[in-house]
N, C-alpha and C positions, 0 to 999 in steps of 0.2 A: 907316666908315659904320655907321649904326644899321640893324639888320634890322627892328625893330618900329616901326610908326608910333605916335605918341602916341595915347592912347585917344580924345581928342576928334576928332582928324582921322580916325581909323579909323571912328568912328561916323558922321561926316559923309559920308565916301566910301561907306560901306555904305548909308546912307539915300538918297543920290543914285542909287546903283546900283539899289536896289529900286524907287525911284520911277520911274526910267527903264524898268525892266522892266514895271511895271504899265502905264505909258503905251504902250510899244511893243506889248505883248501885246493891249491893248484896241484899238489901231489895226489890228493884224493881223486880229483877230476881226471888227471892223467892216468892214474892206476885203474880206475873204473873204466875209462874209455879204452885203454890198452887191452884189458882183459876181454871186454865185450867185443872189440874189433878182432882180436886174435881168434876168438871162438866162432865168429860169424863172418869172417872175411870172405869166405866162399860165396856168401849171399851177395856181397857187394860185387864180386866178380861176375856173378850170373846176370846182373842187369847192365853190365858194361858192353860196349861194342868195340871192335878194333882188335888188333893183335899186338903182342909183344909188350914193350915198355909203355906204349900208349894206353893199353888196357889197364895196367897197374896205376898209372897216373890218374886215369878217370875213376878208378875204384877209390883211390885216396881222396879224390874230390867228393865222392859220395859219402865217404867216412866223415869228412869235415862238415858237409851239409847236414848229415844226420846227427852227429854228436855235438857240434858246437852249440846249438840252441839249448841243449840239455845242461849247459853250464849254469843257466839261470834256475832251472828246475832243481839241480843238485844243491845250489845255494839255499833254495827254499826248504829243502829236506834236511840238509846236514849242517847248516850254519851253527846250530846250537851245540852239537857235540864237537864241532871244530873250534868253537869258543873255549870249551873246557880243555881240549887238547892244546890249543895255543897258549892258554894261561898256564897250563901244567908245565909245558916246556919252559915258559918264562920263569916260573918259580923254581923249577929244578936247576936251571942255570944259576939262579941267585943263591940257592942253597949250596951248590957245589963250590962256588967262589966265595962263600961265607959272607955274601952281601947282606943277607937277612940278619945274620948275627951282628954284623957291623951296624946296621940300622937300629937294631934293638939296643945295642950298647950305647948308641947315641940318644937313646930315649924315645925311639919311634915304636909305636905299637905294631905288632904283627897284623892285627886286624886292619890297620890303615892301608896295608898293601892291597886289600881288595878294592880300594877306591879307584885306582887307575884302571883296573880290570872292569869295574862297573861302568866307568866312563867310556872305555873302548867298546864294551858290549852295547851300550846305548847307541853308539854310532852305527854298529852293525845291525841293530834292531831297526833303526830308521831306514837303512839300506834294504833290509828285508821287507819292510812295509811298502816301500816304493817298488821293489821287485815284484811283490805279490799283487799289487794293485795295477801296475802298468806293464811290466815286461812279460811276466808269465802268461797273463791272458792274451797279450798280443801275439805271443809265440805258441799259443795253445794248439792251433792246427798242426804245427810242426811237432810239438811235444807229444801229441796224441798218436803219432805214427808208430807203427811197429816195424819189425825187420821186413815184414812183407810189403811195406810201403817205401822201401829204399829206392831212391831216385825220383820219388814223387814230391811235388811241392807241398802236398798236404796228404791227409789220410785218404785212402781210396773210398769210393762209394760202397755202401753196404746195404744189405736187404733189411727192411723193417718188418719184424714179425708183428702179429696182431698186438697193437698198442692202444690202450684206451686214452681218451682225452677227457677234459673236464665236463664235456657234454654227454658223455656216455658212448660216444662213437668208438668203433674199432678201426684203426688205421693200419693198412698194410701197403708195402711197396716192394717192388722187385729191386729197386736201386735208389738210394738216397745219397746225394752229394751235399754234405752240410756246408762246404765252403762256398759253392755256387748257390746254395739254397734251392735245390731242385730235387724232384722225385720223378721216377718213371714207373709205369705199370702200377698205377695207384688204385687201391680198392679200399672203400670206406663203407662200413656197415653201421647203420643207425639202429638203435635198439630201444625197446620200451622198458618200463620199470621192472619187468620180469626177466629181462635179458634176451627176449625173443627179437630176432632181426625183423624190422618192419620196412627198411629201405636200403637199397644197395646202390652205391655210387661208384662208378669206374671212370678213370681218366688215363689217357696215354701219357700225359706229362703234367706236372704241377710245379709252380714256381712260387716261392715265398715272397709275400709282400710285407714290408715293415709295419703296415697298419694292422697286422695280426690276422692275416688270412692267406690261404693258398689259392692262387689263380690256376684254374684247371683248363687244360687244353684237351679238346675233344672229350669233355666231361658229360656224362649222362647218368640219369638216376632212374631206377625202377621202384615203384611203390609196391612192396610185396603184400601189403594189406588190402590192396584194391586191384588184384589181378582179375582178368587180363586188362592191362593198360599200357599204352605205348610209352617208351622211354622219354624222359624229360631232360632238356638240356640244363646243365649246371655249369656255371662259369667260375664260381668261387665258393669257398667254405671258410667260415671263421672258426678258429680253434686256438688253444693254448699250446699246441704241439709245434713249436718252431724248430728249425734245424738244430739249434743249440741243445734243446731239451732232448731231441731224438738222439743226438750224439752222446749226450750225458747218459742216457739210458743204455745206449749201445756199448759204451765203455765207461763203466762206473767211476774209474779213477779220473775221468775228465773233469768231474766236479771240483776236484782239488786244484785245478788250474784256473778256476774262476777267481777274480778279485772281488772285493766287497761291493763295488758298484755293479759288476756283472751279476752277482748273486742277487742283489736287491732288485735289479731289473727283471731277472728271471722269476723271482718270487712274485713280483707284481703281476706278471703275465699269467701266473698260475692261480691268482686269487679267485678267479671265477670257476676254477676247477672243482670237481666233486671229490668223493672219497677215493676214486681210482688214482688220482694224482698226488694223494697225500704222501706216499713213500718218497716220491721225487721231491716234494716240498720239504719233508723232514731231512732228507739228505743235504739239501742246500742250506737249510737253517743250521744244521749241525756243522757244516763246513764253514759257514760264516762265523760262528762263535769259535770254532777251532783255530781259525787264523789268528784271532785276538789272543786266545788262550796260549797258543804257541809262542807268541811274542813275550807274554808275561812269564811263561815257564822258562824261556831262554835266558832271562836275567837272573832267575832263581837258581838254575842248575849249577852255575859256578860256585855259588855260596854253599851248595850242598857238597860238592866234590872236592873243591880246592883246599878247604881247611886241613885236609889230611896231609898236605904238602907244606903247611906253614908252621906246624908245631915242631917242637924239638924231637928229633928222631935219632936216638943213639944206635938203633939197629940199621941205619942207613936209609937211602931213598928208595930202594927197590920195593920194600914192603909198603912204604907210604905211597909210592906211585901206583902199585897194584891196587891199593885200597881206593885211591882217587879214581882210577880207571873203572873199577867195579861200581863205585857210586855214580860216576858220570854216565856210563853206558846203561847201567841198571835204571837210573832215574829217567834217562832219555827213552828207553824202550817202554817202560811202564807208563810214563806220562803220555808220550806221543801215541803209543799203541792203543791207549784206552780213550783218547780224546774223541774218536769217531765211533766208539762203541755205544750201542743202544742200552742205556741204563734204565731199568724199570723204575717208575715213579718220578722221573725227571724229564722235563721237556727237552727237545732237541737243542733249544737255545741255551739251556743251563748245563746240561750234562758235560759238554767239553770243558767247562771250567772246574769241574770237581777234581780232576787229577792235579791241576795247578794249585787249587786250594789245599790239597793234601801235601803238596810239595813245599808250600810256603812255611809252615811251622818247622819242618825238617831242615830247611835251608837256614832259617833264622837260628835254630838251635845249634846247628853246626858252626855257624859264624860266631855265635856267642861263646862257643866252647873253645875257641882259639885262646891259648894261654900266652901271655907275654905281649 
């Protein structure tokens, strides 16, 4: 048996696979967008102005503005199962037209059919790496929006509950705008080692400076340990709580929208923090490794699921297809679902790789189990 496919056949299979991937991914995006829009279209209408057809046109404009950026987020989430689905459609077509049987009769190994799929998957992995590093972080303010933010250029300002920073201060704010980097009605409590408040700082407005501090407008402080004492003017405070970290705490899923560079930059800002910022640090470290682990698992998953479609199946393709779907979806859910889990005994940097390591021998065993 020949292990390698002839170049022309390899290019043909790869082109079919990539074409099926584009078609399947577009269908998934349109299906998800259509269902979400149908269920929430009244919310789009509520933020429109005007009457009649103009109102519906404006509402559809809001639909495009809200849903189109999610194309890149959907790719980051579903590119791997879409790879399995596209390759499955490719092999099912080849089985139905007896192309695989013909190749085997010509002396070509069934295992070699995985090569063009692996080549196409590597192309999609490169696209996902670029998407995760550049596109998704750039669109993060738009992707973090909820249906309550329809019609807005970014997420709305939110209140900041008591939030500790690396210096032990508690930060509160009536309104935080992470896009503009501003806070209003700011209250900061400085504490001693026992947690007792020793200094109270208030400001009408605060603006983030990229040098790592908040510039306070109308800021003043009262030293509670030396009362009575007149308030003192405070113009700025140095802290590791920048608008991005506040947003990540406000919406935990926002951390998954960070690229590797953004995560590294955020972790560097949190290095001086104390134990109170460790949960945030662990979340970002885990997400950093999960991005890499997802890329590795993405190329292993086809080798786990697709061999079910390559073997001789006298009982037809339905059972083989069902098995491939079960292996593909099961592997995806278990692997990706456990990447961000807190596994006792393993650091946040190592834990996301464990599901991929478990997937590796299963995928290799399934590929080696292909007969013919």
